[in-house]
N, C-alpha and C positions, 0 to 999 in steps of 0.2 A: 730556779731549776725547768719550774715550769714556762716561763716566759723564754728561756733559751732553748727549749724543747721546740717551742712553738715556734718561734721564729727559724729554727731547722728545718722544722716541716716544710714551713712556707716557702725558705729556700726552694728545696728539693722539689717542691712542688713548679717554683717556678720555671726552676733547670729543666724540669721534666715538659713543662709546657711548653718552653722556647726550643729544645731538641724536638717534643711532637710536632710543634710547627712546621719546624726546619724537616723534617723527615715526611710531613705530611705536604709542606710546599715542593720539596725534591717529587714526591709521586704524583704530583697536579703536573707538574711542567714534564716527568720523565718522556714523556712522547712527546713533548717537542723539541728534545735535544738529537732528534734523528729527523734530517732535513731530506726529502723524498720530491722529485721531481720528474716529468715526461717531457723530455725535447724532442718537438719533431717538426715538420711543414705545419703553417696553418692553413694553406689551401694548395689545394692538388686536383690534377685534374683524376676522372673517370678512368677505374683501371692504373692509373700509376703508382708503382711501387712506393711504398712508404716507412721508413722507417722508425721507431721511436726507440729514443735513448731512456732508456731509464737510471737516473742518477738518484744516489742515496750517499747520505755522509752524517758521522757521529761527530756533532759537535759538542758532546758533553764530556766527560770525566769517567764513565762508566761504561764497563765494557757490554757490548749487547750479546747476549748468546741465543743459538739457536733460532736465527733470522731466517725468515720463510718467504718468500715473495711470490705473489698472485698477482699474474698479468690478464686483464679481460680486454681483448681485440674488441673494434667494435664492430654494430652488430652488420650482418651481410659482408664478411671480408672474405678473401679469397688468400689462402693459409698457404704455407710452407709444408711439404711432406711431411706428414707425422705430428703437425701441430693441431692442439685442439684448441676451440675458441677461448679457455681457460688454461692459461699455463703456468704450472705450480716450480716453482725452482727454489732447490736449499742451500743456502748462503754459509759460507764461513764467517765465524764471530766476526763483530764489527768493533775493532777497539779505539780508543778516544782520537778523535782526529782524522781515521780512517774514512776514504771515501772511493765508491767505486762504479760502473757501470755495466750495463746489460740491454743487450740489443734485441727488439723484434720487429721482425718485416712481415707486412702483407699489402695485397691491393684491396683497396675500398670499393665497393660496388653502392650503387644509389643516383638517384637522381640531380640533375645540376641544382645547386643553390642548398643543397640539402646538407646537414651538418652530421659528422659520425664522431663519437665519443670514445676514448679510449680510456681503462684504468688501471690506478695499477694501487695495492695494498699490502704492504710490509709488517708482517708481525714478529716481537720478539721479544726476549725474557733478561730485563737488566738483570746483571751480575749478583748473587746474593740477594733475588727478589723469588718469588713464585710466579706473581701476576707476570701473565702475557699482554703485551700493547701493541697498539695497532697503528700505523699510519698512513693514510691514505691519500691520492692524489688521482685527478685527472688529464687526458687533453683533447682538446675537440677541434677537427678539422673541418675545414668547409671544401664539399665539392664543389670548385668554384668553376667548372668547365666538364661537359661531355662530347668528346669528341666525335661523337657517332649522330650522322644524319637518319633523322625519322621523319617523313612527310605523309600527307594525305591529299592527292589528288582528286578531288570531287566537286563536280559542278556547283555554281552557287544555285541554280535555280534547276527545279526537275519537276518533271510534270506528272502529275500522278497517274501511275499503273504504268508510267512509260519503265522500260527496262534499262538500267543503267549496268553500267562500268566504272570502279574508282580503283584506283592502287594506291597501298600501301608503298614506300621505294626505302630504302634502309643502305646504310652505308658505315662502313665503321673506318677511324682513323686512328685506332689505338693502338700503341705499341704492344700492346700484348694478346693475344690470343684469345676469343671468348668464346666460352663452349655452354652446351646447356640453353642456349639461346631458343626464344619463342615468343611470338606476336598474340596479343588478346585480342579482340575486337566487342564492342558493344553498338548493337544496331540501335539504330529508335523504333517505336513502334510503330508497323504498318511497313517494315521494311521485309520482304522476302527472299530469300536467299536460294539462289538456282545453282551456284557453280562458282567455282574459284581455280585459279593456277598461280603457284600449286595446290594441288588438292591438301586438304587440310586436314586437321586428326579429327576435328567437326567441323561444326559450320563456324565457331570464331575462334579456334585455337589451330596454329601453327608452328610447327617445329622446325625452327632456321639450325639449329646445330650449331657447327664449329664456327665462325668469324675472326678470319685474320685480319691485318692491318690493310687497307684500301680493296677491301672487298665488299661486294654488296650484293642487293637482289630487290627483287619486288615481289609484291602479292598482288594479286589483280582480284577482284571480288564482284562477281554480278549478281544483280535482282532486279526485282521491281520494288518499285515505294509508293505508298498510296496514302492519302491524306486529303484534308479540307484546305482550298483554295487561299491562300497565304500564310499558311499554316511552316512553324520552322524546324526543320529535323537537324538533330545533333547526334553525328557519328563521332565514337570517340575509339581508338587504339593505344593500345601500350608496348612497348618492343621492352623485354627485357629477359632477365636469364631465371631458371629452378634452381634451388641451391634450398639441399635436405626437404624437398616436397615442397618449399615456399616459392611463388611466384616474386623475383623484386624487380621492380619497373626502374629500366634508368633512362627512357626517354617515353613522351607521352604527346599523340596529335588529336587535335578533335577540330571537326568543321562543323558548318550547317549548312544546311541547304534550305530554299523555301519552297515549297510547292504552290506549282505558276498552270494555270490554265492551257491543257495541251491544246496545242494548234497545228501547227507542222513540226513535222517528224523527218532529222536531214541527217544521211549517213555519207561518207568519202570511201572512194575507193581509188587504188593508186596501182596501177597495172596488174589491177583484177582483185589486190588483197586490200581486207580495210586495216592489216595493221602491218602495210609494209615498211620493211627496214631498208633504206635507201643507202648508196653507196657513190662517191665520188664519180662523175662521167654519165651517171644511169640517164636514159630519158624516159620522163615520169607522163603516164596517161592518168590523169583524174579525171574522175567519171564522180559526181553530186546528185544523189538520187534526193529528191524532196517528195514529202507523202501529206497528202492534206487530211490530216485524224481529227479534223474539228467536225462541228455538224453543219457549216455553214458556206458554201463556194466562196473563192477566194478570186478574184480577178486583176489584170496591169499591174502586174507584181513585178519588182528588178531584184536580181541576184548579184550581190557581189560578193568574188572570192579576193580573199585580200591576203597576199602571199608574202613569208617574214622567213629573213634566213639568208645569212652569207655565202652560202653555199647556190643560192641562185643563180643560173643566168637568165636573167629577165629578156636577152636580148633575141632568147630562141622559143619563146612563147607563141604556141599556133592555136588558133581557137577559131572553127567555121560562126559560132554566132554571138563570141564576146568582142565585146571593144576592149581595147588597152591601148595606153598610150607610151611610147618608147620612153625609157627611165621610168616609168612607173612600174609600182609592184600589184594593182588592183585590175581586176578582170569583169568589166559590169555586163552583166546578160538582162538582157530589156525585153518586157513582153509583147513587142511589136515583130522581134526575130524567133521569139521560141513558143510556141505554139500553148504550150502547158503553163507558162508563166501568165498567158492572157487570159485563162480561167482554168482554176484548177478546183475539182468538183469535189465533195466530201469522199476519203478513200480515195482517190485518184494520185498516180505517182508521175513524176518527171523526172527527167534528165538532162542535164547539162555534162561538157567535156570541153577538155583542153590537154593541150601538152606544152610541158618544159621541160629543160635537160637541167642537170646539176654540172657545178663546174669541174674539171680536173683535181683542181686544187686551187685554193686563195691564201691570202696573206693570213698568215699568222701574226698576233700579236703578244701571246701569255696566256696566261688561263682561262682570259675570258671567250678563248673560242677552242676551247676544250669543251668536248661531251657535245656538238652541235647537232643542233635539230632544226627540221625547216615546220615550218606552222602554215596554217590556212584558217581565216578566220572568214566563214560564209554567216552573210547578212541576208537574210529574207525574210521580207516583212517584218513583224514583231522578235521574231526567231533570230537568236543567235546562237551559232557553233562556232570552236576552236578544236581543230585536228593540228595534232605534233605526232611527226613521224621521228625517228632517231636515225642518223646518220653516220654509215662505218667510217672508220680512220682510213687513209690509205698508206700504204705502205710499200715503200718501193727497195728494188736490187739495182745496185751499178755492179757491173761487172767489167772488168778490164782487162786483157791481157798482151805483156808484153815483153819483150827479149830483154833491150837495156832497159837497166833497172838497178838501184842503190840498195837495195832490198838484200840479195843472195848474188848476184852479179853470175847470170847466167851466161852456159858455153856452149860450144856446139854449130854447126854450119845454118847459114841462111843463105838460100833456102834450104830447107831442110833435107838433108841425102837419105836416100836407101841404106839401110844400116848402121845410120850415122847417129846417135844421140844428140839430140838439142831441146837444153833446156828454157823454160819460159817462167815466169812470173805470172799468177792469176790473185788479181784483187777483187777483194767486193766489200760494198761499202751498202748498208742500211740507213733508210729513212724511214720514220712514223708521224707523220702528221697531224692527228685530231685528237685520238682516245688512246689511251693506255691498253696496250697489247702486250698479255701474255705468252711464255713459251714459242718466243720468236725464232723460227729458225731458218736457214737457206741450205737448198740442195739442189744439185747438177749432178749430172751423169759424165763420166771422163770417155773421150773418143776410143778407137782402136788403134791401140800401140802407143797406148798414154798410160803413164803413171807417175804415183806421189813419189815424190823423193824423202818425203821425211821433215822438209823445212819450213816451218811454219813461223808466222809472226803476227802478231804477239807469240810468243811460246806456248803461252797458257792458255790459249784459245781452246774450247771447246770444239774441234776439227776433228771427224771421225771419218773412214772411207769402209765400205761393205766391197770386198773383194768381187761377193758374187752377181751384185747387181750393179758395180763398178758406179755406185753413187757417193759424190763427197756431201757430207753434212756438216754444216756450222751452226752449233745452237748458241742466240745469243742470248735467250731467258727473256726476260722481260723489259720492253721498252715503253719507256712513256712519254705521253703525247708531247710532238715537237722534238722529239731525239732525232739526231742529225738534220734538222730541220733550224730548231734554233740555238743547238748547242752542236760540240763537237760529234762529228758523224763515226758510229763504231764501224770498223773496217778489220780486217782480216787479209794476210798473204800467205798465199803457199804456191810451194815452187812444183812443176811438172815435169817430166821428162818422155820427149817422143821420139822413137825409133819407130822410122818410116819400114814397112815391107813393100817388096815387089808389085804387089799389084795397086801399090798408092801412087806408083811413081806418075808424076805428072798432075795428078789432083790437088783439089783444095780440100783439106781434113777438117773434121770437126774436133778441136782439142776438148772442148769442154762444153756442152750444152746448154741449153737455156734455164739458168738460173730463175729457181722460183723461191719467194720470200714467204711464208705463211705465220700464223698464229691466231688466237682468239680475242679479238675486240670483247675487250671488258665493259664496255659502254652499251650495244647493242648485244652481247651475248654471241656474236656468229664468227665463224671461221673467216677470215679475209687472207688474200695472197696476195703478190704482184708479182712480176718476170722482166726481163731483161733480156738482149740477145745473146747468143751464143760466141763462143770466141774461137775463130780458124785460123789454120798457118795459110803460109804461100804454097804455090803449087812447087809438090816433094819432087826433086830433081833425081 
């Protein structure tokens, strides 16, 4: 009997052990029955919207109750309204075999080459169990590119104690407007800040604010740098944005300059301005000033001015004391003709000058001709200086007035008769050559006895008329470089009606005055314009 009882006890213990092991195994693998993953792009551009799809599925045969999903966005994300970095979502029970998805969207910020990690955690309680389990996963996205330009324009050699100016140029090509942008600069030892344009929050920080796509600007910093001859000085600047009190760098630029022994100081003026912005067709008066800031006299010097830029018309070079050859872009000033080049004592200053014109227009071949500059490289003894000036775009308007056309089909007398209406079609065409232009518009004033009939083509053209000033205005909006030159010409046609009065008999009447096209050049920041001639009637009968 004892043996039977013993065997029964052993059997019960074995069965209990097997069931316990099965239950233990079930608990070990219980959290593996839930498949959780994040699906999203592995590589994106800076500022691009990324959609995270969190996918979950119950691969087991037990219902998962009270599921709660926590999704954590990557650090420095721009979130949709009302979202927080850590999003919690309460889900419905997940039945065996059931799978669903939930999406989250954000824009990621960071430097090019930086990785951003998103995390998801789903907690739940298997049915009939008290314990809660968690499954977690993550996704890493690479910021493969940052379509923001941030560059430092700094001389590679700087004379100790000499005042220098360097520029920080920025431009955004991101499809999303960036707000809260700023620039932080780190100067090397020995740099003394004097001023900046625009003025900063302090000597090292600038607030840019909002930057839309295709917008840009610059910060120009002036100061003097001192140091030992041969010493290398490093300037560092970061472009980024402020988020919750933290500065998030997006782009970084570092440039180094070597301290060299001062000897010659060279500056350039064009038409009396050291920072002249040129326009097509300009005549430029160059004045090059040079000063001996060394301790020893200099003699028998040559000065070479080497011009570079498609805008130059080299056939127009004029200089009383400079030598140049047709087809060449260099002007040579010889000590035999310029007394200050023959002998330049310490602290003495000399000057050379010449004249050259810019072309009215030149051939365009694509983006390489966009945002033109003119450069002048000065070589004087061991000194080298390069000056760069921006060139405005050229915008044109072509005005045509016709009686016979296929747009509206004009009516009336020709020549026009007193008291009789005659209609004409006016067409405006716009052209923009070199730089992007913002807010372009064309305007002209209607003549006496002339009115708009209301017929416009294309009908959705933004054409307006001021009855007080009698001014017709066509707002074109933004014109990209080459518009109307390399691609179709933007144009508008509208019909006018002329009813001559008695005192106009026998006279040629202005139907519409000289049209003017204007806009803001996005490369130079200047307002530019262009004009065409008026349209007149035949002599009134």
